[in-house]
C-alpha positions, 0 to 999 in steps of 0.5 A, a space after each residue: 628614838 631618832 636623832 632630831 638631826 637626822 629629820 630633815 634628811 629622812 623626809 626628804 627621801 621618803 615624803 612623796 614626790 608632792 611633799 618632799 621636806 628639806 632641812 627647813 622643811 619647805 613645800 606644801 603638807 610636808 612633814 616636819 619636826 619643827 613647828 613652821 609658819 602656819 603649820 598643823 602639830 599633827 603629833 605633840 607630846 601630852 596632846 590627843 590628836 584626832 581624826 575625825 571621819 563621818 559615819 555616812 562616808 564610806 567604809 573603806 574610808 572609814 577603816 583607812 582612817 582607823 589604820 592611820 589612827 594605829 598609825 600615829 600611835 605607833 609613830 607617836 606613842 601618845 594618844 590619837 582617837 577616831 571620831 565621827 563628828 567635829 569638835 575641839 581638837 580636830 587634827 585631821 578632818 577626812 571625808 569624800 566628796 557627796 558622801 561625807 556631810 561633814 566634808 560637803 559643809 566645809 566646801 560650801 563654807 568656803 573652807 576648803 579649796 576643791 577647785 578641779 577635783 569633782 569628778 576625777 578618778 581616785 583624786 585627792 585634796 590635802 589642805 591645812 586649813 585655819 578656823 575649819 570649824 568653831 573650836 578648831 584653829 587649825 587642821 589638816 582636811 583630806 578630800 577624795 573626789 571618790 571613796 579611794 582618793 579619800 582612802 590614799 589621802 589618809 594613807 599618804 598621812 601614814 607614809 609621811 608620818 613614818 609607817 611603810 606599806 610594808 609595815 605589816 608583810 615586812 615587819 617594818 617598824 614605824 619611825 619614832 618621833 613623838 613631835 610631827 608638824 605638817 607645813 601649811 598649804 594645799 597639795 592634790 595629786 591623782 593617778 595616771 594609770 586607771 587600774 593598777 595592780 598586782 597577781 599573785 601567782 605561780 602561788 605553790 608551794 610558798 605563798 599557799 602553804 604559808 597562807 594556810 599556815 597562818 590563815 588556814 588558807 588563803 582566804 578572807 583574813 590573808 586577803 585583807 592583808 593583800 588588800 591593805 598593802 595594796 591600798 597602802 601603795 596607791 593600787 586598786 586591783 588585784 588577780 588573786 591567787 589561782 592554781 586550783 583556787 578560787 577568791 569567790 568560792 574558796 571563802 565567801 566573805 573575800 569579795 565583799 571584803 574587797 568590795 568594802 576596802 576599795 579593792 576592784 578585783 578580777 580574773 586572770 588572763 585565761 579566767 573570763 566573766 569573773 570566774 576562776 578556772 578551778 570552779 569549772 572543774 568543780 561544777 563538773 561542767 564538762 569540756 571546755 570547748 564552746 563549740 561542744 559545750 556552748 550552753 554550759 559555758 554561758 550558764 557558767 559565765 552568767 553565774 560569774 556576772 550575776 555574782 559579781 553584782 554591782 561591784 567595780 570589777 574589771 571582767 575579762 573577756 575572751 577564752 583560753 584553752 583549759 588550763 592556761 593553753 591555747 583553745 584551738 590549733 590555729 587561730 579560730 578568729 570567728 569562733 572568738 569574735 562570736 564568743 566574745 560577743 555572746 559574753 558581753 550579751 551575757 553582760 547586758 542581760 544580767 546588769 540590764 545596761 549597755 555592756 559598755 557600761 561594764 569594764 571589760 578587759 581583753 589580754 592578748 597573752 601568749 597565742 591570743 596576740 595572734 589573732 590580734 595580729 591576724 586582724 581580730 577586734 573587740 568592741 572599742 570600750 574593751 580595754 586591750 591588756 598587751 603582755 610581755 613574753 613572761 621575761 619583762 619584754 613587751 611584745 606588742 604596744 598600740 599604734 602611738 596616737 590611737 586612742 580608744 575608748 577601753 584604752 590599753 594595758 600591760 600585763 608584766 612579769 616579776 615572776 613566771 612558770 614556763 619556758 625556758 625555765 621557770 623563775 619563782 624564788 627570789 626577786 632578779 629584777 633590775 628596776 633600770 629595765 622595768 623602767 624602760 620597758 614601761 616608760 616606753 609603754 606609757 609613750 605608746 599609750 598603754 596607761 588604763 592598767 598595769 598589772 605584774 605577775 609577783 608569783 608569792 609576793 614576797 620576796 618582790 617587795 621593792 619591785 612591786 613598791 617600784 612598779 606601783 609608784 611608777 604607775 601612779 603617774 609615769 610621767 612623774 618616774 623620770 630617768 632622774 627620779 628612777 635612779 633616787 627611787 633606790 634610796 628614797 625606798 631604803 629611807 622609807 623602811 630604815 630611816 635617812 642614815 644609811 639610805 643611799 648605801 642601802 639603796 645602792 646595794 639593792 641597786 646592785 643586786 638588782 643589776 647581778 640577779 639579772 644577769 641570769 635567773 637561779 634557776 638557770 644557773 648550773 656548773 657549767 654556766 661560767 667558765 672555770 679555766 678562763 676565770 669567769 667563775 671566779 669574777 662572778 663569784 667575786 662580785 656576788 662576795 663583795 656584794 654579800 661583804 658589803 650588805 653584811 657589813 652595813 647590816 651590823 648597824 642596823 638597829 635590832 627593831 628593824 633586822 627582821 625587815 633588814 634580813 627581808 628586804 635586804 639581806 636574805 637576797 644577797 646571801 642566798 644568792 651568793 651562796 648559790 653561786 659560791 655552790 655551783 662555782 664549787 661543782 665546776 672547779 671540782 668537776 674541772 679538777 677530775 678531769 685533770 686527775 687532781 684527787 686533792 682539789 676534787 675532794 676539796 671542791 666537792 666538800 666546799 660544794 656540800 657545805 654550801 648546799 647545806 648553808 642553802 637550807 640554813 639560809 631558809 630556816 633563817 628566813 622562815 624560823 629565825 625572822 619575825 618569830 617565824 611569821 613566815 614559815 613556808 614562803 622560801 619553799 620554792 625549788 632552786 636547786 637542781 632544775 634540769 628542764 623548764 619545770 621545777 624538780 619535785 624538790 632542790 637536788 644536790 648536783 652531781 659531784 665527780 671523783 678521779 675514778 669518775 670525771 663528769 663530762 666537761 661542760 659546753 666550751 665557753 664562746 672566745 670573748 671578742 677582741 674589744 668590749 666598748 661600753 655603750 656609753 663610751 661614745 658620742 652621742 648626737 641627737 636629732 629628729 626630735 629624738 634624744 639619747 639617754 644614758 641609764 647608769 647600772 642597767 645591767 651587771 656590766 655597766 650603763 646602757 644607752 636608750 632612745 627617747 621617745 621610744 614611740 618616735 617613728 623609726 628611722 628607715 634611712 639612718 645617716 646624715 643628721 640622724 640620731 647616732 652614737 659615735 665611737 672612737 676605735 683603733 683597729 689593729 689590722 686592715 681588712 673587713 670589720 666584724 662589729 657586734 651590738 649587745 642589746 638588751 632582749 627586747 622585741 618589737 612592739 610595733 608588729 614588723 617583726 624587726 629590731 633594727 639599728 645600722 653600723 658604720 665605719 668613718 663615712 661609709 654608708 650604715 649597714 642595717 643589722 636587724 637584731 630579731 632576723 630568723 628569731 626562732 622559739 630557741 634564739 628567743 630562749 637563749 636571748 631571755 635566758 642570757 638576757 640579752 641579745 647580740 647580733 653582728 655585721 661585717 663592715 666593709 674592709 678598711 686600714 689599721 689605726 683610728 677611726 670613727 665607728 657610728 652605731 645609728 639609731 633605726 628602731 627607737 626601742 632597741 636598748 645598747 648595752 655594748 658594742 664589740 669588735 672582732 
């Protein structure tokens, strides 16, 4: 049992932002270990807790209520029951406006305040009510504006009680406390982003192999777990796994289950009209070509809309080529506009109502954005889904203030298969970068749909939590909330005692892992002679040491969760870096003719390669009783091109007799590197600078907010800037470099600019995307940075002011270099 003295800290960390509990449990409807005036005894020894849901309410609501009952039993260990009618001792009364006679009666009687709730999308109210009905002294009443609002309210109480959304998916045990009170008062909440969800993708061999071993396939039993995770995380939307799979076709029970539970389904960017790609091959429909096979395609798509029925599912419109390829060479705007118009005609005909009554999305992914850039438009009710470049850098956003009925959204990536290299194995996402990009999306007005490609789902637990928490209310996830999130999340999984330390581990892991994806690392990534490999391995070793030291204190009940959520990713990445560092040292020693060192490093490399397999076994076999067998099957060692090899391969080792060629020479470091936050930030023109700590492995970044502010076309004078004090050792022209995040031009101008000046000299413009090619973009995303340089006019040796001027507010500055 948890020490009662730990309660206030724990509750302050993991409770929702609307109900944080401090040492004296202030706030309304907040979890508290002791009674306060007007508090409700949710759990108490010897007392039966009763959750009441009207049988007439939605099936998804009744499911969530049953989950709450199970959760409270897991937390308190006492008697908790589910009831369908009010009776003495009712503890929680939940229901949906207009669908629960119980709730509607309480509203008519004035017992519950639903001011402003009616008609909200997924809104809910939680209120501790005195004497809600005869024989009930006090109860918590949860009212949803719609069924998902009620569901989110029920799961919110589970979270407050101490049950993580990851209780099943990461084996996080309920945090035990047999006595639990909810403080008096009322809280209300609703989402800002209408559709919030994930895309399970690139799911072979890991997720697919695991699901077949566990459930006999990616079927309704597997998806039930996914749906529950989404709802517990206050998400509502799913693009299902689609590598040779159809959620609808493979198991006809899955789509009805999603509808029952309240999860909205869609199909990915290249699967229009509620049809999975594989279904076309299964129907033997012929060529995927609208000009040559129009009638069969129309019939195929009609079948998808007919199967959709009266669900809420979001329909993808448009068309890409078969196999997620471009549809044609060039940009066939007229053809694609005709396709969309015909698809909307099918929608209207099947539903017998105007097409705009059915929610639709047009995904501007890869070359499809070219159609948009060159003037193609779709009806105003269709959501425009912008995309990142598959590497976490959003490509385009709407013109600030430009509205459309269907709104705008963002398709983001935590996983990818494609150029310049697959990255599928581990979570390598730094949350400050995700936060910066999605904050920018919100500022530009892309807030109708947020969906993220999460690959195999595991081991993306932490970034999924962050993304979905931010999607619920991006404005609430300000800089301070983002920086507090790691500790809050750690407390939800492991309790308060070490939450700050665990959060720091997760943050540092994200910084180091985002330096370079593991699939892009090889023996030539860093230099041996210049000590770069030693420094990189040293940083990983220090993190691994800290994690092992902290892990030794984790209670036995939480060790499976600890390994999945924290330890595994750290030890796996540490070992991978050790492996390639040993290979690099082996090759360097062979070229130097040092036979003993060559042999020693080869032995180390083989040991680390074997340890990689042992780490996988610890995850798949030793953790959680083998529950996650197959989930770490993604290839990650031995890449030679963008696509994975069939299996991990030991890197080639050298001998003195057969030394391998030297890798590419490491670039000479600049004469001086200045931290982005080392200068004096000067705000102006409605734009202010923000220092984002831990943005990279090397430190903080400086960002401008709002990113949607107009570019400063003539920097200088009182416009925003950062001023650095520098010392130049010699007179003459000065080469100044800027290291920036590998962002893209979201305004469609093809520019990513800032300006630089020395002392009172005129600012010199620097466009980080000048001359951009596929190769330069590939280097930028592989290195996770863009670097640009300008030569400033000659000046004297000594002290000077170097000014970095804001031009395009979306540029993120990570460092400045001299020389």
